[in-house]
C-alpha positions, 0 to 999 in steps of 0.5 A: 762170752762165757770164756771171756767173762771167766777170764775177766772174772779172774782178772781183778785178783790176778792184776791186784797181785801183779800191781804189788810189783809193777806200776799200773801204766807200765803194766797196761802198756806192756799188756796192750802193746804186745797183745796188739802185736799178736793181731797185727799179722792179721791186719797186714795180710788184709788191711780193711778199708773203712771210712774216717767216721768208722775209724774214729768210732774204733778209736773211741771204743779203744779210748773208753773201753781200754784207756779209760776202763783200764786206767781207773780199773788199775788205780781202783785195784790199788786202793780197794779189794779186788772182789768189789770190781765184778759186783760193781761191773755187774751193775753196768745195766743200772748205769746204762739205764740211767744214761739212756734216760738222760741222754737218749730221752727214753721214757722210764718204765716203773718196773725197770726203774724200781729194779734199777734203784734197788740195784743202785742201793747195792752198788752204794752199799759196796762202794761205801762199805769201808765206812760201814765196816770201819776197821781200817785206817785208809777208809776214804782211800778204799772208797776212792778205789770203789769210785774208780771202779765205777768210772771204769765200768762207765767206760766199758758201757760207753765202749759197748754202745759205740762198739755195737754200731762199729762192729756191724761193718768192722772186723773184730780183728781190726777193732782189737788190734787198732784199739790195743795199739792206740790205747797203749800209746796213751798209756805210754805217756805215763810210763816214763814217770813210773820208770823213775822209781821202778825198773823192769829188773825189779820184775818178780813172780807177781809182775810176770803173772800180770804180764803173761795173763794180761797179754795172752788171756785178758787182752788178746783172747778175751777182748777178741772174743768179747768183740766177736760176741757183741757182733753176734748177740743183741747188746742187752744180752751181753750183760748176762755173762757178767754174772760169772765174774763175781764167782770166779773173782771170789774163788781166785781172790780167796786163794791168791790174796786171802780176800773174804767177802764181808757181810756188806759185800754179800748184802750189796750183791743181793741188792744188785742182782735182786734189783736186776731180777725185779727190773727184768722179771727174770735173770736172762736165759743164757743165749748159748743156742743163739750163739750157735745159730749165729755161727 
């Protein structure tokens, strides 16, 4: 999970850099189709026997965790700063908490609810920060991009909930390969319209960087390690590792894109992590020892 979140922490600035050259759905298709092919030999040798119900579960993991998440992730990156992404994603426990109250009918606890409301304020500060800064012409485009990142985060949360149950009986190899290939077919639907105005002959350093990083690191390696991690750890402990993402993203975004955190970004981050601290009473201890035991 540590390796996964270091890779994913660097993904927003690197993919924003790549999207300056290659269209979003084309990049998504290439990324996940070839990453799926990497895992395919493992399945050919030992194809698992799973029920239709579990197959649907694996499909839904890919649909929400890859198709929905990556679609809105890429669309959001084209409109907003890359460093906003990991902070909004770090607020995933906020959305998960409210979803559990609405759909699972769980009773809210005052301390947790207070912390989640504080964290939600932080998310809203970052999402609406273009209005607060008021220094760019495309203010509402940036807000739209931030909202897209929120939707992408919700996709990941739903996939995590479904995946926790599925991975009790299904191999991470199969989940990775199956979800990659099925999601790539969904991305392929939108590729022809992008190829009307763009060609692979137009690929430059930006595009190749996104393809190589996307196929081998952010997809093949990171997703497998993520699925493996959530199969070994409690679901509530998985989110702690997302605290690494903003640090990695800010460093890479500064050198690659020249993005510098604004005062509102720092204030929003303070509320997000402060709210999580109030809700939990602490920042989770790193469960690295439990990971070792699980191995």
